[in-house]
VMD Tcl script that builds the backbone (N, CA, C; Angstrom):
set m [mol new atoms 336]
animate dup $m
set s [atomselect $m all]
$s set {name element resname resid chain x y z} {
  {N N MET 1 A -41.449 6.705 24.045}
  {CA C MET 1 A -42.563 6.889 23.353}
  {C C MET 1 A -42.172 8.235 22.397}
  {N N LYS 2 A -42.758 8.053 21.094}
  {CA C LYS 2 A -42.635 9.139 20.152}
  {C C LYS 2 A -43.659 10.250 20.489}
  {N N ASN 3 A -43.545 11.478 19.866}
  {CA C ASN 3 A -44.629 12.588 19.908}
  {C C ASN 3 A -45.972 12.033 19.452}
  {N N THR 4 A -46.970 12.749 20.069}
  {CA C THR 4 A -48.310 12.430 19.669}
  {C C THR 4 A -48.582 12.769 18.145}
  {N N ALA 5 A -49.145 11.958 17.430}
  {CA C ALA 5 A -49.442 12.196 16.112}
  {C C ALA 5 A -50.877 12.342 15.976}
  {N N ASP 6 A -51.464 13.140 15.054}
  {CA C ASP 6 A -52.826 13.201 14.641}
  {C C ASP 6 A -53.278 12.093 13.871}
  {N N PHE 7 A -54.525 11.896 13.722}
  {CA C PHE 7 A -55.162 10.748 13.063}
  {C C PHE 7 A -54.943 11.056 11.474}
  {N N ASP 8 A -54.757 12.212 10.954}
  {CA C ASP 8 A -54.620 12.542 9.648}
  {C C ASP 8 A -53.326 11.883 9.221}
  {N N SER 9 A -52.320 11.924 9.969}
  {CA C SER 9 A -50.920 11.349 9.722}
  {C C SER 9 A -51.077 9.912 9.451}
  {N N PHE 10 A -51.778 9.156 10.374}
  {CA C PHE 10 A -52.067 7.759 10.181}
  {C C PHE 10 A -52.878 7.482 8.932}
  {N N SER 11 A -53.935 8.129 8.647}
  {CA C SER 11 A -54.766 7.849 7.611}
  {C C SER 11 A -54.181 8.117 6.260}
  {N N SER 12 A -53.098 8.791 6.293}
  {CA C SER 12 A -52.590 9.156 4.999}
  {C C SER 12 A -51.679 7.969 4.495}
  {N N LEU 13 A -51.462 6.924 5.404}
  {CA C LEU 13 A -50.659 5.716 5.078}
  {C C LEU 13 A -51.595 4.813 4.353}
  {N N ASP 14 A -51.240 4.068 3.356}
  {CA C ASP 14 A -51.995 3.081 2.579}
  {C C ASP 14 A -51.402 1.773 2.968}
  {N N ILE 15 A -51.942 1.111 3.953}
  {CA C ILE 15 A -51.426 -0.037 4.637}
  {C C ILE 15 A -52.273 -1.283 4.239}
  {N N ARG 16 A -51.604 -2.247 3.530}
  {CA C ARG 16 A -52.403 -3.338 2.925}
  {C C ARG 16 A -51.761 -4.671 3.300}
  {N N VAL 17 A -52.683 -5.788 3.081}
  {CA C VAL 17 A -52.313 -7.038 3.264}
  {C C VAL 17 A -51.758 -7.559 1.894}
  {N N GLY 18 A -50.639 -8.390 1.904}
  {CA C GLY 18 A -50.198 -8.909 0.783}
  {C C GLY 18 A -49.581 -10.341 1.063}
  {N N THR 19 A -49.372 -11.219 -0.073}
  {CA C THR 19 A -48.886 -12.412 0.090}
  {C C THR 19 A -47.422 -12.494 -0.730}
  {N N ILE 20 A -46.453 -12.936 0.084}
  {CA C ILE 20 A -45.065 -12.997 -0.586}
  {C C ILE 20 A -45.095 -14.180 -1.579}
  {N N LEU 21 A -44.618 -13.745 -2.837}
  {CA C LEU 21 A -44.580 -14.876 -3.955}
  {C C LEU 21 A -43.217 -15.270 -4.095}
  {N N SER 22 A -42.159 -14.519 -3.824}
  {CA C SER 22 A -40.829 -14.983 -3.964}
  {C C SER 22 A -39.949 -14.251 -2.945}
  {N N ALA 23 A -38.840 -14.826 -2.563}
  {CA C ALA 23 A -37.875 -14.192 -1.691}
  {C C ALA 23 A -36.521 -14.660 -2.163}
  {N N GLU 24 A -35.554 -13.809 -2.189}
  {CA C GLU 24 A -34.167 -14.112 -2.593}
  {C C GLU 24 A -33.202 -13.051 -2.009}
  {N N PRO 25 A -31.822 -13.366 -1.722}
  {CA C PRO 25 A -31.139 -12.431 -1.192}
  {C C PRO 25 A -31.042 -11.303 -2.007}
  {N N ALA 26 A -30.997 -10.016 -1.445}
  {CA C ALA 26 A -30.838 -8.767 -2.153}
  {C C ALA 26 A -29.436 -8.456 -2.255}
  {N N HIS 27 A -29.177 -7.544 -3.204}
  {CA C HIS 27 A -27.869 -7.163 -3.417}
  {C C HIS 27 A -27.666 -5.595 -2.687}
  {N N THR 28 A -27.688 -5.771 -1.382}
  {CA C THR 28 A -27.672 -4.574 -0.589}
  {C C THR 28 A -26.500 -4.678 0.404}
  {N N LYS 29 A -26.225 -3.554 1.188}
  {CA C LYS 29 A -25.104 -3.620 2.243}
  {C C LYS 29 A -25.443 -4.509 3.322}
  {N N LYS 30 A -26.701 -4.305 3.799}
  {CA C LYS 30 A -27.111 -5.066 5.027}
  {C C LYS 30 A -27.794 -6.366 4.358}
  {N N ALA 31 A -27.874 -7.522 5.184}
  {CA C ALA 31 A -28.480 -8.674 4.820}
  {C C ALA 31 A -30.100 -8.469 4.620}
  {N N THR 32 A -30.578 -8.531 3.487}
  {CA C THR 32 A -32.064 -8.387 3.306}
  {C C THR 32 A -32.464 -9.296 2.221}
  {N N TYR 33 A -33.736 -9.589 2.060}
  {CA C TYR 33 A -34.371 -10.338 1.066}
  {C C TYR 33 A -35.107 -9.402 0.073}
  {N N LYS 34 A -34.914 -9.738 -1.195}
  {CA C LYS 34 A -35.720 -8.949 -2.118}
  {C C LYS 34 A -36.933 -9.833 -2.340}
  {N N MET 35 A -38.194 -9.337 -2.044}
  {CA C MET 35 A -39.484 -10.211 -1.911}
  {C C MET 35 A -40.420 -9.499 -3.032}
  {N N GLU 36 A -40.952 -10.469 -3.817}
  {CA C GLU 36 A -42.124 -9.907 -4.619}
  {C C GLU 36 A -43.396 -10.433 -3.947}
  {N N ILE 37 A -44.349 -9.347 -3.701}
  {CA C ILE 37 A -45.429 -9.418 -2.932}
  {C C ILE 37 A -46.632 -9.106 -3.780}
  {N N ASP 38 A -47.741 -9.772 -3.642}
  {CA C ASP 38 A -48.958 -9.788 -4.341}
  {C C ASP 38 A -49.991 -8.871 -3.498}
  {N N PHE 39 A -50.420 -7.798 -3.834}
  {CA C PHE 39 A -51.197 -6.915 -3.067}
  {C C PHE 39 A -52.698 -6.856 -3.806}
  {N N GLY 40 A -53.106 -7.897 -4.496}
  {CA C GLY 40 A -54.338 -7.924 -5.142}
  {C C GLY 40 A -54.357 -7.049 -6.384}
  {N N PRO 41 A -55.633 -7.273 -7.168}
  {CA C PRO 41 A -55.773 -6.602 -8.479}
  {C C PRO 41 A -55.680 -5.107 -8.451}
  {N N GLU 42 A -56.046 -4.414 -7.334}
  {CA C GLU 42 A -55.986 -2.915 -7.393}
  {C C GLU 42 A -54.517 -2.382 -7.316}
  {N N ILE 43 A -53.691 -3.130 -6.684}
  {CA C ILE 43 A -52.282 -2.547 -6.457}
  {C C ILE 43 A -51.401 -3.351 -7.290}
  {N N GLY 44 A -51.467 -4.747 -7.262}
  {CA C GLY 44 A -50.765 -5.534 -8.152}
  {C C GLY 44 A -49.358 -6.155 -7.319}
  {N N ARG 45 A -48.441 -6.376 -8.053}
  {CA C ARG 45 A -47.249 -6.966 -7.409}
  {C C ARG 45 A -46.278 -5.837 -7.192}
  {N N LYS 46 A -45.559 -5.849 -6.071}
  {CA C LYS 46 A -44.642 -4.936 -5.643}
  {C C LYS 46 A -43.340 -5.630 -5.060}
  {N N ILE 47 A -42.183 -5.008 -5.163}
  {CA C ILE 47 A -40.951 -5.552 -4.707}
  {C C ILE 47 A -40.587 -4.930 -3.301}
  {N N SER 48 A -40.297 -5.543 -2.394}
  {CA C SER 48 A -39.744 -4.971 -1.104}
  {C C SER 48 A -38.380 -5.720 -0.712}
  {N N CYS 49 A -37.515 -4.791 -0.121}
  {CA C CYS 49 A -36.224 -5.279 0.481}
  {C C CYS 49 A -36.370 -5.222 1.800}
  {N N GLY 50 A -36.426 -6.347 2.591}
  {CA C GLY 50 A -36.678 -6.407 3.937}
  {C C GLY 50 A -35.685 -7.252 4.747}
  {N N ALA 51 A -35.468 -6.742 5.912}
  {CA C ALA 51 A -34.437 -7.408 6.814}
  {C C ALA 51 A -35.113 -8.647 7.521}
  {N N TYR 52 A -35.611 -9.581 6.844}
  {CA C TYR 52 A -36.173 -10.826 7.368}
  {C C TYR 52 A -35.321 -11.984 7.227}
  {N N THR 53 A -33.940 -11.874 7.181}
  {CA C THR 53 A -33.117 -12.896 6.867}
  {C C THR 53 A -33.011 -13.883 8.079}
  {N N ASN 54 A -33.613 -13.705 9.099}
  {CA C ASN 54 A -33.716 -14.694 10.177}
  {C C ASN 54 A -34.752 -15.976 9.812}
  {N N TYR 55 A -35.455 -15.643 8.760}
  {CA C TYR 55 A -36.174 -16.675 8.193}
  {C C TYR 55 A -35.577 -17.278 6.968}
  {N N ASP 56 A -35.855 -18.642 6.685}
  {CA C ASP 56 A -35.346 -19.112 5.314}
  {C C ASP 56 A -36.155 -18.463 4.268}
  {N N ALA 57 A -35.751 -18.078 3.231}
  {CA C ALA 57 A -36.454 -17.698 2.129}
  {C C ALA 57 A -37.658 -18.496 1.687}
  {N N ALA 58 A -37.519 -19.837 1.785}
  {CA C ALA 58 A -38.713 -20.689 1.387}
  {C C ALA 58 A -39.833 -20.621 2.485}
  {N N TYR 59 A -39.511 -20.296 3.610}
  {CA C TYR 59 A -40.514 -20.217 4.700}
  {C C TYR 59 A -41.346 -18.915 4.451}
  {N N LEU 60 A -40.738 -17.863 3.793}
  {CA C LEU 60 A -41.540 -16.671 3.644}
  {C C LEU 60 A -42.578 -16.815 2.491}
  {N N ILE 61 A -42.346 -17.701 1.460}
  {CA C ILE 61 A -43.236 -17.839 0.444}
  {C C ILE 61 A -44.551 -18.290 0.865}
  {N N GLY 62 A -45.612 -17.596 0.396}
  {CA C GLY 62 A -47.028 -17.891 0.852}
  {C C GLY 62 A -47.569 -17.035 2.039}
  {N N LYS 63 A -46.563 -16.514 2.806}
  {CA C LYS 63 A -46.941 -15.734 4.013}
  {C C LYS 63 A -47.656 -14.415 3.708}
  {N N GLN 64 A -48.783 -14.185 4.473}
  {CA C GLN 64 A -49.338 -12.788 4.247}
  {C C GLN 64 A -48.712 -11.768 5.212}
  {N N ILE 65 A -48.462 -10.693 4.756}
  {CA C ILE 65 A -47.633 -9.667 5.505}
  {C C ILE 65 A -48.488 -8.552 5.454}
  {N N ILE 66 A -48.072 -7.485 6.186}
  {CA C ILE 66 A -48.627 -6.102 6.287}
  {C C ILE 66 A -47.695 -5.141 5.763}
  {N N GLY 67 A -47.939 -4.394 4.779}
  {CA C GLY 67 A -47.046 -3.382 4.182}
  {C C GLY 67 A -47.572 -2.037 3.827}
  {N N VAL 68 A -46.788 -1.075 3.850}
  {CA C VAL 68 A -47.113 0.258 3.412}
  {C C VAL 68 A -46.923 0.436 1.961}
  {N N VAL 69 A -47.928 0.695 1.207}
  {CA C VAL 69 A -47.721 0.594 -0.232}
  {C C VAL 69 A -47.671 1.935 -0.970}
  {N N ASN 70 A -47.906 2.996 -0.156}
  {CA C ASN 70 A -47.773 4.291 -0.799}
  {C C ASN 70 A -46.597 5.202 -0.475}
  {N N PHE 71 A -45.486 4.637 0.020}
  {CA C PHE 71 A -44.318 5.331 0.135}
  {C C PHE 71 A -43.683 5.416 -1.252}
  {N N ALA 72 A -42.825 6.474 -1.428}
  {CA C ALA 72 A -42.095 6.474 -2.736}
  {C C ALA 72 A -41.023 5.418 -2.687}
  {N N PRO 73 A -40.795 4.944 -4.014}
  {CA C PRO 73 A -39.712 3.745 -4.081}
  {C C PRO 73 A -38.415 4.222 -3.490}
  {N N ARG 74 A -37.715 3.401 -2.855}
  {CA C ARG 74 A -36.433 3.698 -2.244}
  {C C ARG 74 A -35.272 2.855 -2.804}
  {N N LYS 75 A -34.225 3.575 -3.210}
  {CA C LYS 75 A -33.010 2.742 -3.623}
  {C C LYS 75 A -32.292 2.183 -2.377}
  {N N MET 76 A -31.864 0.955 -2.488}
  {CA C MET 76 A -31.147 0.326 -1.458}
  {C C MET 76 A -30.068 -0.387 -2.239}
  {N N GLY 77 A -28.902 0.284 -2.465}
  {CA C GLY 77 A -27.905 -0.264 -3.308}
  {C C GLY 77 A -28.516 -0.331 -4.786}
  {N N PRO 78 A -28.236 -1.359 -5.536}
  {CA C PRO 78 A -28.689 -1.451 -6.847}
  {C C PRO 78 A -30.128 -1.943 -6.937}
  {N N GLU 79 A -30.776 -2.208 -5.748}
  {CA C GLU 79 A -32.216 -2.628 -5.661}
  {C C GLU 79 A -33.154 -1.532 -5.474}
  {N N THR 80 A -34.393 -1.611 -5.807}
  {CA C THR 80 A -35.439 -0.659 -5.531}
  {C C THR 80 A -36.489 -1.253 -4.779}
  {N N SER 81 A -36.782 -0.777 -3.559}
  {CA C SER 81 A -37.919 -1.236 -2.685}
  {C C SER 81 A -39.021 -0.349 -2.840}
  {N N GLU 82 A -40.241 -1.026 -3.197}
  {CA C GLU 82 A -41.336 -0.193 -3.495}
  {C C GLU 82 A -42.426 -0.283 -2.283}
  {N N VAL 83 A -42.201 -1.168 -1.279}
  {CA C VAL 83 A -43.080 -1.445 -0.310}
  {C C VAL 83 A -42.347 -1.571 1.073}
  {N N LEU 84 A -42.877 -0.874 2.232}
  {CA C LEU 84 A -42.314 -1.131 3.383}
  {C C LEU 84 A -43.099 -2.273 4.202}
  {N N VAL 85 A -42.412 -3.466 4.248}
  {CA C VAL 85 A -43.003 -4.517 5.019}
  {C C VAL 85 A -42.795 -4.253 6.499}
  {N N LEU 86 A -43.914 -4.312 7.262}
  {CA C LEU 86 A -43.975 -3.820 8.719}
  {C C LEU 86 A -43.395 -5.107 9.558}
  {N N GLY 87 A -42.638 -4.736 10.384}
  {CA C GLY 87 A -42.176 -5.838 11.533}
  {C C GLY 87 A -41.693 -5.281 12.758}
  {N N VAL 88 A -41.346 -6.065 13.657}
  {CA C VAL 88 A -40.821 -5.781 14.944}
  {C C VAL 88 A -39.468 -6.446 15.223}
  {N N ALA 89 A -38.686 -5.849 15.919}
  {CA C ALA 89 A -37.408 -6.475 16.416}
  {C C ALA 89 A -37.664 -7.372 17.517}
  {N N SER 90 A -36.905 -8.620 17.352}
  {CA C SER 90 A -37.093 -9.571 18.360}
  {C C SER 90 A -35.831 -10.052 18.846}
  {N N LYS 91 A -35.548 -9.862 20.208}
  {CA C LYS 91 A -34.333 -10.463 20.766}
  {C C LYS 91 A -34.488 -11.921 20.773}
  {N N ASP 92 A -35.604 -12.588 20.946}
  {CA C ASP 92 A -35.817 -14.075 20.991}
  {C C ASP 92 A -35.385 -14.600 19.659}
  {N N GLN 93 A -35.799 -14.018 18.607}
  {CA C GLN 93 A -35.586 -14.619 17.335}
  {C C GLN 93 A -34.385 -13.976 16.520}
  {N N ALA 94 A -33.626 -13.175 17.214}
  {CA C ALA 94 A -32.408 -12.627 16.686}
  {C C ALA 94 A -32.753 -12.068 15.301}
  {N N GLY 95 A -33.752 -11.257 15.229}
  {CA C GLY 95 A -33.897 -10.582 13.892}
  {C C GLY 95 A -35.295 -9.920 13.880}
  {N N THR 96 A -35.737 -9.663 12.724}
  {CA C THR 96 A -36.943 -8.953 12.549}
  {C C THR 96 A -38.087 -9.978 12.307}
  {N N VAL 97 A -39.210 -9.720 13.010}
  {CA C VAL 97 A -40.492 -10.530 12.843}
  {C C VAL 97 A -41.453 -9.690 12.035}
  {N N PHE 98 A -41.967 -10.334 10.872}
  {CA C PHE 98 A -42.828 -9.572 10.090}
  {C C PHE 98 A -44.344 -9.561 10.763}
  {N N LEU 99 A -45.036 -8.579 10.496}
  {CA C LEU 99 A -46.408 -8.494 11.070}
  {C C LEU 99 A -47.323 -9.175 9.998}
  {N N THR 100 A -48.248 -9.796 10.500}
  {CA C THR 100 A -49.195 -10.573 9.701}
  {C C THR 100 A -50.673 -10.557 10.187}
  {N N VAL 101 A -51.614 -11.132 9.534}
  {CA C VAL 101 A -52.929 -11.217 10.067}
  {C C VAL 101 A -53.211 -12.525 10.729}
  {N N GLY 102 A -54.071 -12.602 11.589}
  {CA C GLY 102 A -54.407 -13.917 12.311}
  {C C GLY 102 A -55.096 -14.978 11.556}
  {N N ASP 103 A -55.846 -14.494 10.641}
  {CA C ASP 103 A -56.568 -15.440 9.619}
  {C C ASP 103 A -56.458 -14.945 8.251}
  {N N PRO 104 A -56.397 -15.875 7.245}
  {CA C PRO 104 A -56.230 -15.405 5.964}
  {C C PRO 104 A -57.237 -14.473 5.413}
  {N N VAL 105 A -56.894 -13.482 4.540}
  {CA C VAL 105 A -57.746 -12.537 4.122}
  {C C VAL 105 A -57.221 -12.340 2.641}
  {N N GLU 106 A -58.151 -11.545 1.827}
  {CA C GLU 106 A -57.846 -11.280 0.525}
  {C C GLU 106 A -56.535 -10.388 0.412}
  {N N ASN 107 A -55.764 -10.559 -0.501}
  {CA C ASN 107 A -54.603 -9.692 -0.811}
  {C C ASN 107 A -55.384 -8.204 -1.195}
  {N N GLY 108 A -54.619 -7.315 -0.667}
  {CA C GLY 108 A -55.056 -5.963 -0.971}
  {C C GLY 108 A -55.888 -5.346 0.174}
  {N N ASN 109 A -56.471 -6.168 0.984}
  {CA C ASN 109 A -57.382 -5.620 2.124}
  {C C ASN 109 A -56.547 -4.473 2.794}
  {N N GLU 110 A -57.384 -3.491 3.076}
  {CA C GLU 110 A -56.653 -2.371 3.769}
  {C C GLU 110 A -56.706 -2.518 5.274}
  {N N VAL 111 A -55.570 -2.178 5.845}
  {CA C VAL 111 A -55.544 -2.233 7.341}
  {C C VAL 111 A -55.815 -0.868 7.862}
  {N N PHE 112 A -56.705 -0.841 8.964}
  {CA C PHE 112 A -57.273 0.459 9.481}
  {C C PHE 112 A -57.384 0.377 10.951}
}
mol reanalyze $m
mol bondsrecalc $m
mol representation Tube
mol addrep $m
């Protein structure tokens, strides 16, 4: 377990729901997808490079994910990732499983 964090650390993160619009192999050292994600009218569309290659790219289209939208953009080789899509490691699925919502919600809804 990591050290105890205070609530201000958590509340400084802007975590939102978005829908994956496209996914294609990214030009990065590790196998990742470059995904365009719609986070609603307030935030708009953002690009994420995520290690979700245990899924077919076509399967990801239309899925709602959970992402941190207020990290600074990060260069990953020639790609720039603007959003951190949250996920968990899975030995059963041999890869990363993205976090999602149980029922559909509007893009851009805040996670709290």
